[in-house]
C-alpha positions, 0 to 999 in steps of 0.5 A, a space after each residue: 744862543 746867550 741870553 742875559 737876565 737882568 733888570 736893575 732893581 734887586 728883588 724883582 724876580 731875576 733869579 726866578 725867571 732865569 732858573 725857570 727859563 733854564 729848566 724850560 729850555 733844557 727840556 729840548 736843548 742842552 742848557 747852561 745857567 751862569 749865576 753871575 750874581 757873585 755877591 749873593 748867588 742863589 740859583 743853586 738853591 732854587 734848583 736844589 743843586 749841590 755845588 762843587 768847587 771848580 776853580 779859585 779866582 785870584 787877583 794880581 797885587 803888588 809885592 815890594 822889594 825894599 832893597 830896591 825901594 827908594 821911598 819916593 812914594 810914587 806908587 802911593 801917588 798912582 794908587 787911586 784906591 788908596 791901598 798904598 799908604 806912604 809917609 815921607 822917609 818910610 817904606 810904603 805900607 800896603 793894604 791888600 784888602 783895598 787893592 783892586 789889582 789895577 797895576 798902576 803902582 807897577 808902572 809908577 815905580 821908577 826902580 822896579 821894586 814892585 813885582 806881582 803876587 796874587 790874592 784869592 778873591 772868589 770861587 767858581 762852582 759847578 753843578 747840575 739838576 733838572 737838566 740844567 748845568 750850572 756855573 756859579 761864582 762867589 765873591 770872597 767875603 770882604 773883597 770888592 772886585 765882584 766885576 773881576 769875579 764875574 769876568 772869570 766866571 764868564 771865562 771859565 763857563 766858556 772853557 766848560 762849554 767847550 766840553 758840554 757844548 751847550 745850545 743855550 746859555 742863560 746868564 743871571 746877572 746881579 742887581 744894579 748897572 755896575 761892573 758886575 752887570 756889565 760883565 754879565 751883559 757883554 757878548 750876549 745875544 738878548 737881554 731879558 729885563 725883569 721888572 715889577 710895577 713899582 716906581 723904583 723898579 721902573 727907574 732901574 729898568 730905564 737905566 739897565 736898558 740904557 746899557 742894553 742900547 749902549 751895547 747894541 743888544 736886543 732886549 725885551 721886558 718881563 713884568 713880574 708880579 704884574 697884578 699887584 699894581 695894575 695901574 703902575 703896570 700900565 706905566 711900564 707898558 707906556 714906557 715900553 711902547 714909547 721906547 718900542 721895546 717888546 713886553 715878552 711876558 707877564 707873570 702874576 704874583 702867587 704863593 707858588 713862587 714862595 713855595 718854590 723858594 722854600 722847597 728849592 724847586 723850580 716854580 714850573 715843577 711846583 705848578 705845571 701851569 707856569 710852563 705856558 708862561 715861560 714857554 711863551 717867553 722863550 718863543 718871544 725871545 727866539 723870535 727876537 734873536 736872529 739865529 
């Protein structure tokens, strides 16, 4: 069972929901949590996990053999990232920090002057606590290829899962609807979309659920901090009813959630009364998934 936790807007509580669900699942089932927010991973903090390096993530980049290069400039013409700078009569200059590894220049070069090398773009970490096995990715500072790092995190998590044989895999996605989020959602059985009662959160919720429908993945909505703006919470419920999307949980705004972050403990461990909320969400998710 693979469950993605997403929502679009940042700060809605995706990581809190993902870690809480993972802890509750782990009480009865072997659970893996994948932190796919590689630009700002924080699940290890919420679970007080000491990360250990598992793999380095690399990206292919070009390397020139100037003995073969004819200074034609076709490699620069093919580069949509403008990572190759060409001046007529000069050898091309390469800005590796801008390169996205698409290999278009390899194909465009008529003399075979370009071969492949690689650069480091991120790291995959592992760790465990509270019965949850964590696989976390982190994009190297200054790099742009977050989608590629998420894809590698997903790949290595499958490699690790062959050893630990998880019953449940929960994927905590990044904010937005771009490449990193798409890489998080593909191949999952269910999407838990976390939102909050604000106009921007509802707007982004609509966008991320468009992705869910596009990929044909069953999904439900969790309204976090629902009691901060009950009138706008009704708007989210109206949207859900109109689109026939189940609301699988409502979470109140309480100081316990702040304490959870400060103390680096799951909120279900800070205050056991929240176990009921997340257990009910789990039952709703399980009822929506045809196992």
